[in-house]
C-alpha positions, -999 to 999 in steps of 0.1 A, spaced: -36 532 -42 -1 512 -40 -18 487 -56 -30 509 -85 9 520 -94 22 490 -114 -10 503 -142 6 540 -138 36 530 -141 21 510 -177 -1 536 -191 27 554 -184 54 540 -202 30 528 -233 25 564 -236 62 576 -237 71 545 -263 39 566 -288 54 595 -281 89 586 -293 74 579 -327 62 604 -357 45 582 -385 22 604 -416 14 615 -433 -18 593 -424 -43 586 -436 -21 582 -473 -50 587 -499 -39 572 -539 -57 578 -571 -49 559 -595 -61 538 -637 -74 510 -647 -45 502 -661 -27 506 -630 -11 465 -615 11 482 -589 -1 516 -569 11 525 -536 14 555 -514 44 562 -493 42 574 -458 74 580 -432 82 566 -397 105 590 -378 119 577 -345 129 596 -315 142 571 -287 176 575 -272 177 529 -281 175 510 -309 142 491 -310 128 459 -327 97 463 -342 71 440 -360 54 455 -385 16 441 -397 -11 447 -424 -46 449 -406 -78 458 -415 -75 449 -454 -99 462 -473 -100 453 -514 -117 436 -540 -107 400 -539 -84 402 -568 -59 428 -550 -29 416 -526 -10 437 -502 25 446 -491 44 472 -484 83 481 -487 99 497 -461 130 514 -467 149 490 -494 134 462 -487 104 452 -501 84 420 -489 65 397 -508 26 403 -520 9 381 -492 34 384 -463 12 406 -436 39 407 -411 75 412 -402 102 428 -381 123 456 -386 150 473 -364 153 511 -361 177 535 -344 177 567 -328 176 597 -350 165 572 -379 135 579 -400 118 547 -429 102 550 -456 70 535 -456 53 519 -489 21 500 -489 14 486 -520 -15 471 -535 -14 443 -566 -48 452 -587 -43 423 -612 -59 455 -636 -87 456 -615 -105 489 -612 -120 494 -573 -115 509 -537 -91 497 -513 -75 500 -478 -57 481 -451 -34 499 -420 -2 492 -414 6 490 -380 48 491 -354 44 474 -324 74 478 -302 81 444 -291 102 452 -258 68 460 -240 43 444 -274 27 475 -277 15 498 -305 33 528 -314 21 540 -345 -6 529 -372 -14 539 -405 -37 541 -433 -30 535 -465 -63 542 -489 -65 539 -531 -92 547 -553 -99 542 -589 -103 573 -613 -116 567 -641 -85 575 -663 -45 577 -653 -29 607 -649 -13 619 -678 19 631 -659 47 618 -673 70 619 -639 38 608 -616 45 579 -604 20 562 -615 27 566 -651 59 550 -659 56 509 -662 77 479 -673 89 464 -705 88 442 -709 76 426 -678 81 393 -673 115 402 -692 141 378 -700 174 393 -712 164 433 -705 137 454 -698 134 492 -707 111 520 -691 81 547 -706 98 574 -721 98 606 -712 106 605 -669 126 628 -649 148 607 -638 181 603 -629 193 566 -622 177 532 -622 177 508 -598 171 471 -589 169 446 -555 156 418 -550 131 408 -529 154 417 -493 161 448 -502 201 445 -512 211 464 -544 218 443 -572 222 466 -602 223 510 -604 221 520 -647 218 557 -653 186 567 -669 183 567 -703 146 578 -717 140 546 -746 172 529 -735 174 488 -723 187 478 -686 208 442 -692 193 416 -662 209 383 -690 230 379 -660 204 382 -636 185 353 -618 151 341 -625 125 355 -596 109 386 -585 131 414 -583 122 455 -578 131 479 -599 135 521 -580 134 551 -601 152 579 -591 146 616 -600 179 646 -601 169 655 -564 176 615 -555 143 612 -545 123 578 -555 95 584 -584 81 547 -580 92 508 -574 76 490 -598 75 448 -595 94 436 -624 93 391 -627 128 377 -644 128 347 -667 156 323 -675 152 316 -707 
């Protein structure tokens, strides 16, 4: 019996660790049109533990057309396409927004992947979510939906605009490590000046009047 105690203790610790996390919804299902290049689904991870933790996230079980590339955003930090693992910290009572993305290169199809979160202190998976994507015959006509938002020109040099008739309040620009570097009030048909930004990839986040994220889109900034 004594030999079994370490095993029972390990199983208890694993069960307790998993019970401290709530990931939902899972799975996440997103439908999109053939003209959408950056598609995503959204979930949230809530930690109910009492001490800060370091989690390793992994993108696994990728199933998609070969033209597609997966990536994730955790909170305001978006990782480069093709990066399938990384570390993040989470505080007691914290909820982290999770976005699972595919760059489709305008190829229609179906795809999915899992995102796992591993507690580094016990090397145990504590939460798993699934993101599923399915191409529809045409894009939604709802101008406030995430898929209806587009950026042009993209790549941009000195400015960019957003598609019209979006019910938005502000536009935020982040670098790829999640640092906000610009913020604008939303203006229909407005131009957003990025002439002072270095060349590279950025994330443009559109926020509605209730403070909710409408969508996050990739923007490439070219130098003149």
